[in-house]
HTML snippet that shows the backbone in 3Dmol.js (N, CA, C, O; Angstrom):
<script src="https://3Dmol.org/build/3Dmol-min.js"></script>
<div id="view" style="width:600px;height:400px;position:relative"></div>
<script>
const pdb = `
ATOM      1  N   MET A   1      -5.522   8.421   0.500  1.00  0.00           N
ATOM      2  CA  MET A   1      -6.807   7.971  -0.193  1.00  0.00           C
ATOM      3  C   MET A   1      -6.927   7.053  -1.095  1.00  0.00           C
ATOM      4  O   MET A   1      -6.517   7.342  -2.219  1.00  0.00           O
ATOM      5  N   SER A   2      -7.383   6.007  -0.920  1.00  0.00           N
ATOM      6  CA  SER A   2      -7.547   5.138  -2.143  1.00  0.00           C
ATOM      7  C   SER A   2      -8.821   5.039  -2.740  1.00  0.00           C
ATOM      8  O   SER A   2      -9.736   5.674  -2.216  1.00  0.00           O
ATOM      9  N   ALA A   3      -9.087   4.224  -3.937  1.00  0.00           N
ATOM     10  CA  ALA A   3     -10.168   3.989  -4.754  1.00  0.00           C
ATOM     11  C   ALA A   3     -10.978   3.332  -3.485  1.00  0.00           C
ATOM     12  O   ALA A   3     -12.187   3.509  -3.335  1.00  0.00           O
ATOM     13  N   GLU A   4     -10.257   2.635  -2.683  1.00  0.00           N
ATOM     14  CA  GLU A   4     -10.943   1.380  -1.984  1.00  0.00           C
ATOM     15  C   GLU A   4     -11.556   2.398  -0.686  1.00  0.00           C
ATOM     16  O   GLU A   4     -12.505   1.982  -0.022  1.00  0.00           O
ATOM     17  N   ASP A   5     -11.094   3.409  -0.464  1.00  0.00           N
ATOM     18  CA  ASP A   5     -11.481   4.344   0.661  1.00  0.00           C
ATOM     19  C   ASP A   5     -12.759   5.092   0.067  1.00  0.00           C
ATOM     20  O   ASP A   5     -13.666   5.407   0.837  1.00  0.00           O
ATOM     21  N   ILE A   6     -12.830   5.345  -1.136  1.00  0.00           N
ATOM     22  CA  ILE A   6     -13.931   6.170  -1.886  1.00  0.00           C
ATOM     23  C   ILE A   6     -15.260   4.972  -1.742  1.00  0.00           C
ATOM     24  O   ILE A   6     -16.429   5.289  -1.519  1.00  0.00           O
ATOM     25  N   ASP A   7     -14.901   3.957  -1.874  1.00  0.00           N
ATOM     26  CA  ASP A   7     -15.832   2.818  -2.285  1.00  0.00           C
ATOM     27  C   ASP A   7     -16.423   2.595  -0.580  1.00  0.00           C
ATOM     28  O   ASP A   7     -17.612   2.345  -0.385  1.00  0.00           O
ATOM     29  N   ASP A   8     -15.577   2.705   0.405  1.00  0.00           N
ATOM     30  CA  ASP A   8     -15.837   2.414   1.878  1.00  0.00           C
ATOM     31  C   ASP A   8     -16.988   3.579   2.067  1.00  0.00           C
ATOM     32  O   ASP A   8     -17.954   3.383   2.805  1.00  0.00           O
ATOM     33  N   LEU A   9     -16.818   4.717   1.393  1.00  0.00           N
ATOM     34  CA  LEU A   9     -17.711   5.711   2.001  1.00  0.00           C
ATOM     35  C   LEU A   9     -18.876   5.252   1.220  1.00  0.00           C
ATOM     36  O   LEU A   9     -19.740   4.822   1.984  1.00  0.00           O
ATOM     37  N   LYS A  10     -19.240   5.179  -0.105  1.00  0.00           N
ATOM     38  CA  LYS A  10     -20.252   4.728  -0.534  1.00  0.00           C
ATOM     39  C   LYS A  10     -21.169   3.761   0.258  1.00  0.00           C
ATOM     40  O   LYS A  10     -22.396   3.769   0.163  1.00  0.00           O
ATOM     41  N   ARG A  11     -20.331   2.786   1.181  1.00  0.00           N
ATOM     42  CA  ARG A  11     -21.138   1.842   1.805  1.00  0.00           C
ATOM     43  C   ARG A  11     -21.330   2.379   3.499  1.00  0.00           C
ATOM     44  O   ARG A  11     -22.108   1.916   4.332  1.00  0.00           O
ATOM     45  N   ALA A  12     -20.581   3.231   3.624  1.00  0.00           N
ATOM     46  CA  ALA A  12     -20.811   3.627   5.004  1.00  0.00           C
ATOM     47  C   ALA A  12     -21.826   5.062   4.858  1.00  0.00           C
ATOM     48  O   ALA A  12     -21.317   6.122   4.494  1.00  0.00           O
ATOM     49  N   SER A  13     -22.943   4.985   5.104  1.00  0.00           N
ATOM     50  CA  SER A  13     -23.882   6.140   4.809  1.00  0.00           C
ATOM     51  C   SER A  13     -23.747   7.063   5.817  1.00  0.00           C
ATOM     52  O   SER A  13     -23.877   8.242   5.487  1.00  0.00           O
ATOM     53  N   SER A  14     -23.425   6.708   7.430  1.00  0.00           N
ATOM     54  CA  SER A  14     -23.309   7.876   8.565  1.00  0.00           C
ATOM     55  C   SER A  14     -21.774   8.552   7.963  1.00  0.00           C
ATOM     56  O   SER A  14     -21.703   9.767   7.778  1.00  0.00           O
ATOM     57  N   GLN A  15     -20.903   7.893   7.760  1.00  0.00           N
ATOM     58  CA  GLN A  15     -19.413   8.612   7.333  1.00  0.00           C
ATOM     59  C   GLN A  15     -19.907   9.529   6.209  1.00  0.00           C
ATOM     60  O   GLN A  15     -19.798  10.743   6.382  1.00  0.00           O
ATOM     61  N   ARG A  16     -20.417   9.080   5.123  1.00  0.00           N
ATOM     62  CA  ARG A  16     -20.549  10.055   3.988  1.00  0.00           C
ATOM     63  C   ARG A  16     -21.744  11.098   4.193  1.00  0.00           C
ATOM     64  O   ARG A  16     -21.837  12.050   3.417  1.00  0.00           O
ATOM     65  N   ASP A  17     -22.595  10.935   5.164  1.00  0.00           N
ATOM     66  CA  ASP A  17     -23.583  12.107   5.395  1.00  0.00           C
ATOM     67  C   ASP A  17     -22.792  13.174   6.266  1.00  0.00           C
ATOM     68  O   ASP A  17     -22.808  14.373   5.988  1.00  0.00           O
ATOM     69  N   VAL A  18     -22.004  12.565   7.492  1.00  0.00           N
ATOM     70  CA  VAL A  18     -21.383  13.643   8.194  1.00  0.00           C
ATOM     71  C   VAL A  18     -20.345  14.490   7.432  1.00  0.00           C
ATOM     72  O   VAL A  18     -20.221  15.710   7.537  1.00  0.00           O
ATOM     73  N   LEU A  19     -19.617  13.670   6.650  1.00  0.00           N
ATOM     74  CA  LEU A  19     -18.587  14.425   5.635  1.00  0.00           C
ATOM     75  C   LEU A  19     -19.217  15.295   4.826  1.00  0.00           C
ATOM     76  O   LEU A  19     -18.734  16.415   4.660  1.00  0.00           O
ATOM     77  N   LEU A  20     -20.391  14.912   4.198  1.00  0.00           N
ATOM     78  CA  LEU A  20     -21.353  16.064   3.335  1.00  0.00           C
ATOM     79  C   LEU A  20     -21.763  17.141   4.396  1.00  0.00           C
ATOM     80  O   LEU A  20     -21.788  18.357   4.204  1.00  0.00           O
ATOM     81  N   CYS A  21     -22.045  16.552   5.421  1.00  0.00           N
ATOM     82  CA  CYS A  21     -22.555  17.982   6.331  1.00  0.00           C
ATOM     83  C   CYS A  21     -21.471  18.886   6.714  1.00  0.00           C
ATOM     84  O   CYS A  21     -21.723  20.065   6.962  1.00  0.00           O
ATOM     85  N   LEU A  22     -20.325  18.435   6.778  1.00  0.00           N
ATOM     86  CA  LEU A  22     -19.268  19.476   7.078  1.00  0.00           C
ATOM     87  C   LEU A  22     -18.908  20.208   5.887  1.00  0.00           C
ATOM     88  O   LEU A  22     -18.506  21.372   5.881  1.00  0.00           O
ATOM     89  N   ILE A  23     -19.100  19.346   4.715  1.00  0.00           N
ATOM     90  CA  ILE A  23     -18.563  20.438   3.532  1.00  0.00           C
ATOM     91  C   ILE A  23     -19.483  21.365   3.169  1.00  0.00           C
ATOM     92  O   ILE A  23     -19.077  22.417   2.676  1.00  0.00           O
ATOM     93  N   GLU A  24     -21.084  21.110   3.371  1.00  0.00           N
ATOM     94  CA  GLU A  24     -21.992  21.890   3.092  1.00  0.00           C
ATOM     95  C   GLU A  24     -22.128  23.214   4.059  1.00  0.00           C
ATOM     96  O   GLU A  24     -22.590  24.304   3.723  1.00  0.00           O
ATOM     97  N   SER A  25     -21.648  22.868   5.245  1.00  0.00           N
ATOM     98  CA  SER A  25     -21.297  23.877   6.547  1.00  0.00           C
ATOM     99  C   SER A  25     -20.493  25.121   6.008  1.00  0.00           C
ATOM    100  O   SER A  25     -20.868  26.288   5.898  1.00  0.00           O
ATOM    101  N   GLY A  26     -19.072  24.439   5.648  1.00  0.00           N
ATOM    102  CA  GLY A  26     -18.164  25.181   5.362  1.00  0.00           C
ATOM    103  C   GLY A  26     -17.423  25.697   6.465  1.00  0.00           C
ATOM    104  O   GLY A  26     -16.521  26.520   6.312  1.00  0.00           O
ATOM    105  N   GLU A  27     -17.831  25.162   7.766  1.00  0.00           N
ATOM    106  CA  GLU A  27     -17.395  25.830   8.908  1.00  0.00           C
ATOM    107  C   GLU A  27     -17.167  24.503   9.921  1.00  0.00           C
ATOM    108  O   GLU A  27     -17.974  23.578  10.015  1.00  0.00           O
ATOM    109  N   PRO A  28     -16.100  24.589  10.542  1.00  0.00           N
ATOM    110  CA  PRO A  28     -16.052  23.661  11.567  1.00  0.00           C
ATOM    111  C   PRO A  28     -17.356  23.235  12.487  1.00  0.00           C
ATOM    112  O   PRO A  28     -18.152  24.158  12.660  1.00  0.00           O
ATOM    113  N   MET A  29     -17.622  22.245  12.969  1.00  0.00           N
ATOM    114  CA  MET A  29     -18.879  21.764  13.512  1.00  0.00           C
ATOM    115  C   MET A  29     -18.545  20.943  14.671  1.00  0.00           C
ATOM    116  O   MET A  29     -17.520  20.267  14.584  1.00  0.00           O
ATOM    117  N   THR A  30     -19.181  20.893  15.657  1.00  0.00           N
ATOM    118  CA  THR A  30     -18.872  20.042  16.743  1.00  0.00           C
ATOM    119  C   THR A  30     -19.967  18.939  16.627  1.00  0.00           C
ATOM    120  O   THR A  30     -21.010  19.203  16.028  1.00  0.00           O
ATOM    121  N   SER A  31     -19.754  17.668  17.200  1.00  0.00           N
ATOM    122  CA  SER A  31     -20.491  16.674  17.125  1.00  0.00           C
ATOM    123  C   SER A  31     -21.969  16.773  17.382  1.00  0.00           C
ATOM    124  O   SER A  31     -22.820  16.153  16.744  1.00  0.00           O
ATOM    125  N   GLN A  32     -22.221  17.671  18.447  1.00  0.00           N
ATOM    126  CA  GLN A  32     -23.658  17.931  18.581  1.00  0.00           C
ATOM    127  C   GLN A  32     -24.015  18.654  17.607  1.00  0.00           C
ATOM    128  O   GLN A  32     -24.939  18.071  17.039  1.00  0.00           O
ATOM    129  N   GLU A  33     -23.697  19.938  16.940  1.00  0.00           N
ATOM    130  CA  GLU A  33     -24.323  20.152  15.927  1.00  0.00           C
ATOM    131  C   GLU A  33     -24.590  19.420  14.679  1.00  0.00           C
ATOM    132  O   GLU A  33     -25.601  19.617  14.006  1.00  0.00           O
ATOM    133  N   ILE A  34     -23.737  18.634  14.401  1.00  0.00           N
ATOM    134  CA  ILE A  34     -23.754  17.491  13.398  1.00  0.00           C
ATOM    135  C   ILE A  34     -24.852  16.321  13.309  1.00  0.00           C
ATOM    136  O   ILE A  34     -25.428  15.885  12.313  1.00  0.00           O
ATOM    137  N   SER A  35     -24.976  15.908  14.809  1.00  0.00           N
ATOM    138  CA  SER A  35     -26.047  15.018  15.141  1.00  0.00           C
ATOM    139  C   SER A  35     -27.571  15.672  15.004  1.00  0.00           C
ATOM    140  O   SER A  35     -28.602  15.091  14.665  1.00  0.00           O
ATOM    141  N   GLU A  36     -27.396  16.976  15.352  1.00  0.00           N
ATOM    142  CA  GLU A  36     -28.694  17.546  15.308  1.00  0.00           C
ATOM    143  C   GLU A  36     -29.309  18.013  13.815  1.00  0.00           C
ATOM    144  O   GLU A  36     -30.502  17.989  13.513  1.00  0.00           O
ATOM    145  N   LYS A  37     -28.561  18.302  13.239  1.00  0.00           N
ATOM    146  CA  LYS A  37     -28.480  18.617  11.691  1.00  0.00           C
ATOM    147  C   LYS A  37     -28.882  17.242  10.942  1.00  0.00           C
ATOM    148  O   LYS A  37     -29.840  17.105  10.181  1.00  0.00           O
ATOM    149  N   LEU A  38     -27.988  16.297  11.302  1.00  0.00           N
ATOM    150  CA  LEU A  38     -28.539  14.965  10.565  1.00  0.00           C
ATOM    151  C   LEU A  38     -29.709  14.156  11.147  1.00  0.00           C
ATOM    152  O   LEU A  38     -30.294  13.352  10.422  1.00  0.00           O
ATOM    153  N   GLY A  39     -30.024  14.311  12.251  1.00  0.00           N
ATOM    154  CA  GLY A  39     -30.802  13.514  13.044  1.00  0.00           C
ATOM    155  C   GLY A  39     -30.453  12.263  13.704  1.00  0.00           C
ATOM    156  O   GLY A  39     -31.320  11.604  14.278  1.00  0.00           O
ATOM    157  N   ILE A  40     -29.159  11.875  13.653  1.00  0.00           N
ATOM    158  CA  ILE A  40     -28.392  10.697  14.243  1.00  0.00           C
ATOM    159  C   ILE A  40     -27.938  11.108  15.547  1.00  0.00           C
ATOM    160  O   ILE A  40     -27.923  12.297  15.865  1.00  0.00           O
ATOM    161  N   THR A  41     -27.536  10.109  16.379  1.00  0.00           N
ATOM    162  CA  THR A  41     -26.856   9.952  17.780  1.00  0.00           C
ATOM    163  C   THR A  41     -25.614  10.578  17.572  1.00  0.00           C
ATOM    164  O   THR A  41     -24.944  10.543  16.540  1.00  0.00           O
ATOM    165  N   VAL A  42     -25.306  11.261  18.823  1.00  0.00           N
ATOM    166  CA  VAL A  42     -23.895  11.860  18.572  1.00  0.00           C
ATOM    167  C   VAL A  42     -22.557  10.670  18.742  1.00  0.00           C
ATOM    168  O   VAL A  42     -21.393  10.842  18.379  1.00  0.00           O
ATOM    169  N   ASN A  43     -23.101   9.540  19.357  1.00  0.00           N
ATOM    170  CA  ASN A  43     -22.304   8.597  19.279  1.00  0.00           C
ATOM    171  C   ASN A  43     -22.198   8.142  17.795  1.00  0.00           C
ATOM    172  O   ASN A  43     -21.093   7.712  17.466  1.00  0.00           O
ATOM    173  N   ALA A  44     -23.026   8.165  16.993  1.00  0.00           N
ATOM    174  CA  ALA A  44     -22.892   7.552  15.698  1.00  0.00           C
ATOM    175  C   ALA A  44     -21.804   8.527  14.846  1.00  0.00           C
ATOM    176  O   ALA A  44     -20.893   8.183  14.091  1.00  0.00           O
ATOM    177  N   VAL A  45     -22.282   9.977  15.288  1.00  0.00           N
ATOM    178  CA  VAL A  45     -21.380  10.988  14.568  1.00  0.00           C
ATOM    179  C   VAL A  45     -19.923  10.627  14.922  1.00  0.00           C
ATOM    180  O   VAL A  45     -19.065  10.501  14.049  1.00  0.00           O
ATOM    181  N   ASN A  46     -19.658  10.451  16.340  1.00  0.00           N
ATOM    182  CA  ASN A  46     -18.289  10.494  16.677  1.00  0.00           C
ATOM    183  C   ASN A  46     -17.484   9.280  16.110  1.00  0.00           C
ATOM    184  O   ASN A  46     -16.293   9.268  15.800  1.00  0.00           O
ATOM    185  N   ILE A  47     -18.490   8.154  16.033  1.00  0.00           N
ATOM    186  CA  ILE A  47     -17.817   7.282  15.333  1.00  0.00           C
ATOM    187  C   ILE A  47     -17.526   7.389  13.764  1.00  0.00           C
ATOM    188  O   ILE A  47     -16.553   6.928  13.168  1.00  0.00           O
ATOM    189  N   ALA A  48     -18.437   7.997  13.321  1.00  0.00           N
ATOM    190  CA  ALA A  48     -17.967   8.651  11.974  1.00  0.00           C
ATOM    191  C   ALA A  48     -16.969   9.436  11.593  1.00  0.00           C
ATOM    192  O   ALA A  48     -16.288   9.277  10.580  1.00  0.00           O
ATOM    193  N   LEU A  49     -16.827  10.590  12.670  1.00  0.00           N
ATOM    194  CA  LEU A  49     -15.564  11.389  12.754  1.00  0.00           C
ATOM    195  C   LEU A  49     -14.430  10.593  12.995  1.00  0.00           C
ATOM    196  O   LEU A  49     -13.448  10.821  12.288  1.00  0.00           O
ATOM    197  N   PHE A  50     -14.367   9.823  13.731  1.00  0.00           N
ATOM    198  CA  PHE A  50     -13.209   8.722  14.010  1.00  0.00           C
ATOM    199  C   PHE A  50     -12.594   8.308  12.716  1.00  0.00           C
ATOM    200  O   PHE A  50     -11.469   8.585  12.301  1.00  0.00           O
ATOM    201  N   GLN A  51     -13.712   7.454  12.039  1.00  0.00           N
ATOM    202  CA  GLN A  51     -13.236   6.975  10.902  1.00  0.00           C
ATOM    203  C   GLN A  51     -12.986   7.836   9.448  1.00  0.00           C
ATOM    204  O   GLN A  51     -12.491   7.328   8.442  1.00  0.00           O
ATOM    205  N   LEU A  52     -13.427   9.209   9.560  1.00  0.00           N
ATOM    206  CA  LEU A  52     -12.723  10.021   8.620  1.00  0.00           C
ATOM    207  C   LEU A  52     -11.795  10.606   9.040  1.00  0.00           C
ATOM    208  O   LEU A  52     -11.046  11.085   8.189  1.00  0.00           O
ATOM    209  N   ASN A  53     -11.475  10.803  10.391  1.00  0.00           N
ATOM    210  CA  ASN A  53     -10.024  11.149  10.670  1.00  0.00           C
ATOM    211  C   ASN A  53      -9.041  10.294  10.411  1.00  0.00           C
ATOM    212  O   ASN A  53      -7.953  10.748  10.055  1.00  0.00           O
ATOM    213  N   LYS A  54      -9.218   9.027  10.527  1.00  0.00           N
ATOM    214  CA  LYS A  54      -8.345   8.049  10.102  1.00  0.00           C
ATOM    215  C   LYS A  54      -8.021   8.042   8.810  1.00  0.00           C
ATOM    216  O   LYS A  54      -6.886   7.800   8.400  1.00  0.00           O
ATOM    217  N   LYS A  55      -9.277   8.382   7.897  1.00  0.00           N
ATOM    218  CA  LYS A  55      -9.171   8.384   6.484  1.00  0.00           C
ATOM    219  C   LYS A  55      -8.363   9.498   6.055  1.00  0.00           C
ATOM    220  O   LYS A  55      -7.812   9.455   4.955  1.00  0.00           O
ATOM    221  N   GLU A  56      -8.218  10.674   6.960  1.00  0.00           N
ATOM    222  CA  GLU A  56      -7.482  11.770   6.462  1.00  0.00           C
ATOM    223  C   GLU A  56      -8.587  12.774   5.848  1.00  0.00           C
ATOM    224  O   GLU A  56      -8.113  13.701   5.191  1.00  0.00           O
ATOM    225  N   LEU A  57     -10.002  12.725   5.967  1.00  0.00           N
ATOM    226  CA  LEU A  57     -10.799  13.554   5.317  1.00  0.00           C
ATOM    227  C   LEU A  57     -11.372  14.182   6.197  1.00  0.00           C
ATOM    228  O   LEU A  57     -12.406  14.734   5.820  1.00  0.00           O
ATOM    229  N   VAL A  58     -11.006  14.357   7.581  1.00  0.00           N
ATOM    230  CA  VAL A  58     -11.534  15.703   8.427  1.00  0.00           C
ATOM    231  C   VAL A  58     -10.262  15.756   9.529  1.00  0.00           C
ATOM    232  O   VAL A  58      -9.499  14.867   9.909  1.00  0.00           O
ATOM    233  N   ASP A  59     -10.346  16.936   9.818  1.00  0.00           N
ATOM    234  CA  ASP A  59      -9.178  17.555  10.703  1.00  0.00           C
ATOM    235  C   ASP A  59      -9.962  17.767  11.821  1.00  0.00           C
ATOM    236  O   ASP A  59     -11.072  18.287  11.716  1.00  0.00           O
ATOM    237  N   ARG A  60      -9.415  17.355  13.073  1.00  0.00           N
ATOM    238  CA  ARG A  60      -9.948  17.735  14.376  1.00  0.00           C
ATOM    239  C   ARG A  60      -9.131  19.067  14.727  1.00  0.00           C
ATOM    240  O   ARG A  60      -7.929  19.193  14.962  1.00  0.00           O
ATOM    241  N   VAL A  61     -10.378  20.230  14.683  1.00  0.00           N
ATOM    242  CA  VAL A  61      -9.586  21.439  15.005  1.00  0.00           C
ATOM    243  C   VAL A  61      -9.464  21.692  16.729  1.00  0.00           C
ATOM    244  O   VAL A  61      -8.648  22.509  17.156  1.00  0.00           O
ATOM    245  N   SER A  62     -10.235  21.016  17.532  1.00  0.00           N
ATOM    246  CA  SER A  62     -10.249  21.184  18.847  1.00  0.00           C
ATOM    247  C   SER A  62     -11.036  20.191  19.319  1.00  0.00           C
ATOM    248  O   SER A  62     -11.635  19.489  18.505  1.00  0.00           O
ATOM    249  N   ARG A  63     -11.161  19.977  20.610  1.00  0.00           N
ATOM    250  CA  ARG A  63     -12.112  18.705  21.257  1.00  0.00           C
ATOM    251  C   ARG A  63     -13.346  18.808  20.616  1.00  0.00           C
ATOM    252  O   ARG A  63     -14.038  19.823  20.539  1.00  0.00           O
ATOM    253  N   GLY A  64     -13.560  17.822  20.209  1.00  0.00           N
ATOM    254  CA  GLY A  64     -15.080  17.719  19.694  1.00  0.00           C
ATOM    255  C   GLY A  64     -15.658  18.603  18.680  1.00  0.00           C
ATOM    256  O   GLY A  64     -16.857  18.787  18.466  1.00  0.00           O
ATOM    257  N   ILE A  65     -14.560  19.176  18.026  1.00  0.00           N
ATOM    258  CA  ILE A  65     -14.780  20.244  16.739  1.00  0.00           C
ATOM    259  C   ILE A  65     -14.056  19.684  15.414  1.00  0.00           C
ATOM    260  O   ILE A  65     -12.872  19.355  15.480  1.00  0.00           O
ATOM    261  N   TYR A  66     -14.700  19.589  14.343  1.00  0.00           N
ATOM    262  CA  TYR A  66     -14.058  18.760  13.081  1.00  0.00           C
ATOM    263  C   TYR A  66     -14.094  19.809  12.169  1.00  0.00           C
ATOM    264  O   TYR A  66     -14.659  20.854  12.494  1.00  0.00           O
ATOM    265  N   LYS A  67     -13.517  19.673  10.950  1.00  0.00           N
ATOM    266  CA  LYS A  67     -13.537  20.281   9.736  1.00  0.00           C
ATOM    267  C   LYS A  67     -13.419  19.223   8.667  1.00  0.00           C
ATOM    268  O   LYS A  67     -13.074  18.069   8.923  1.00  0.00           O
ATOM    269  N   TYR A  68     -13.730  19.679   7.407  1.00  0.00           N
ATOM    270  CA  TYR A  68     -13.547  18.583   6.480  1.00  0.00           C
ATOM    271  C   TYR A  68     -12.067  18.791   5.659  1.00  0.00           C
ATOM    272  O   TYR A  68     -11.671  19.945   5.498  1.00  0.00           O
ATOM    273  N   LYS A  69     -11.596  18.127   5.359  1.00  0.00           N
ATOM    274  CA  LYS A  69     -10.344  18.087   4.420  1.00  0.00           C
ATOM    275  C   LYS A  69     -10.431  17.335   3.130  1.00  0.00           C
ATOM    276  O   LYS A  69     -10.461  16.108   3.037  1.00  0.00           O
ATOM    277  N   LEU A  70     -10.466  18.172   2.170  1.00  0.00           N
ATOM    278  CA  LEU A  70     -10.928  17.536   1.018  1.00  0.00           C
ATOM    279  C   LEU A  70      -9.684  17.082  -0.127  1.00  0.00           C
ATOM    280  O   LEU A  70      -9.799  16.413  -1.154  1.00  0.00           O
ATOM    281  N   GLY A  71      -8.555  17.676   0.435  1.00  0.00           N
ATOM    282  CA  GLY A  71      -7.346  17.595  -0.522  1.00  0.00           C
ATOM    283  C   GLY A  71      -7.157  15.927  -0.986  1.00  0.00           C
ATOM    284  O   GLY A  71      -6.945  15.624  -2.160  1.00  0.00           O
ATOM    285  N   PRO A  72      -7.253  15.032  -0.024  1.00  0.00           N
ATOM    286  CA  PRO A  72      -7.014  13.506  -0.052  1.00  0.00           C
ATOM    287  C   PRO A  72      -8.097  13.118  -1.042  1.00  0.00           C
ATOM    288  O   PRO A  72      -7.770  12.532  -2.074  1.00  0.00           O
ATOM    289  N   ILE A  73      -9.227  13.377  -0.818  1.00  0.00           N
ATOM    290  CA  ILE A  73     -10.226  12.652  -1.537  1.00  0.00           C
ATOM    291  C   ILE A  73     -10.476  13.281  -2.884  1.00  0.00           C
ATOM    292  O   ILE A  73     -11.061  12.643  -3.759  1.00  0.00           O
ATOM    293  N   LEU A  74     -10.091  14.400  -3.060  1.00  0.00           N
ATOM    294  CA  LEU A  74      -9.746  15.039  -4.600  1.00  0.00           C
ATOM    295  C   LEU A  74      -8.699  14.457  -5.376  1.00  0.00           C
ATOM    296  O   LEU A  74      -8.748  14.143  -6.565  1.00  0.00           O
ATOM    297  N   LEU A  75      -7.698  14.341  -4.539  1.00  0.00           N
ATOM    298  CA  LEU A  75      -6.577  13.814  -5.491  1.00  0.00           C
ATOM    299  C   LEU A  75      -6.923  12.220  -5.806  1.00  0.00           C
ATOM    300  O   LEU A  75      -6.515  11.811  -6.894  1.00  0.00           O
ATOM    301  N   ALA A  76      -7.554  11.389  -5.057  1.00  0.00           N
ATOM    302  CA  ALA A  76      -7.961  10.246  -5.418  1.00  0.00           C
ATOM    303  C   ALA A  76      -8.983  10.186  -6.511  1.00  0.00           C
ATOM    304  O   ALA A  76      -8.953   9.277  -7.341  1.00  0.00           O
ATOM    305  N   LEU A  77      -9.910  11.157  -6.532  1.00  0.00           N
ATOM    306  CA  LEU A  77     -10.950  11.256  -7.820  1.00  0.00           C
ATOM    307  C   LEU A  77     -10.234  11.789  -8.974  1.00  0.00           C
ATOM    308  O   LEU A  77     -10.555  11.319 -10.065  1.00  0.00           O
ATOM    309  N   LEU A  78      -9.326  12.681  -8.940  1.00  0.00           N
ATOM    310  CA  LEU A  78      -8.706  13.043  -9.900  1.00  0.00           C
ATOM    311  C   LEU A  78      -8.064  11.955 -10.455  1.00  0.00           C
ATOM    312  O   LEU A  78      -8.373  11.640 -11.605  1.00  0.00           O
ATOM    313  N   LYS A  79      -7.168  11.272  -9.814  1.00  0.00           N
ATOM    314  CA  LYS A  79      -6.470  10.277 -10.287  1.00  0.00           C
ATOM    315  C   LYS A  79      -7.172   9.248 -11.050  1.00  0.00           C
ATOM    316  O   LYS A  79      -6.782   8.880 -12.158  1.00  0.00           O
ATOM    317  N   GLU A  80      -8.162   8.799 -10.488  1.00  0.00           N
ATOM    318  CA  GLU A  80      -9.121   7.877 -11.085  1.00  0.00           C
ATOM    319  C   GLU A  80      -9.842   8.039 -12.345  1.00  0.00           C
ATOM    320  O   GLU A  80     -10.119   7.180 -13.182  1.00  0.00           O
ATOM    321  N   TYR A  81     -10.140   9.493 -12.334  1.00  0.00           N
ATOM    322  CA  TYR A  81     -10.693  10.390 -13.510  1.00  0.00           C
ATOM    323  C   TYR A  81      -9.735  10.253 -14.876  1.00  0.00           C
ATOM    324  O   TYR A  81     -10.086   9.791 -15.961  1.00  0.00           O
ATOM    325  N   PHE A  82      -8.392  10.802 -14.500  1.00  0.00           N
ATOM    326  CA  PHE A  82      -7.591  10.850 -15.406  1.00  0.00           C
ATOM    327  C   PHE A  82      -7.082   9.861 -15.869  1.00  0.00           C
ATOM    328  O   PHE A  82      -6.533   9.956 -16.966  1.00  0.00           O
ATOM    329  N   GLU A  83      -7.112   8.408 -15.066  1.00  0.00           N
ATOM    330  CA  GLU A  83      -6.471   7.437 -15.637  1.00  0.00           C
ATOM    331  C   GLU A  83      -7.757   6.665 -16.503  1.00  0.00           C
ATOM    332  O   GLU A  83      -7.459   5.588 -17.020  1.00  0.00           O
ATOM    333  N   GLU A  84      -8.702   6.999 -16.622  1.00  0.00           N
ATOM    334  CA  GLU A  84      -9.878   6.378 -17.579  1.00  0.00           C
ATOM    335  C   GLU A  84      -9.631   6.955 -19.207  1.00  0.00           C
ATOM    336  O   GLU A  84     -10.401   6.615 -20.106  1.00  0.00           O
TER     337      GLU A  84
END
`;
const viewer = $3Dmol.createViewer("view");
viewer.addModel(pdb, "pdb");
viewer.setStyle({}, {cartoon: {color: "spectrum"}});
viewer.zoomTo();
viewer.render();
</script>
């Protein structure tokens, strides 16, 4: 996870919203549950989850069920914070 990935999250509102939804839940969620909570399509959620998984910010628990993985983003934020 790089500072560039964090900047990408600033621009990608659906990814950011999905990640925050998973964090707030504290539990693994299905694409359908996330879709209902955020009021966006399941397809949009799935695309966001795919991108977040690629960035290693969420883990796939089983088919269609994901949980957040904050380790990489915390590491990047702490590195940036301590470099300033």
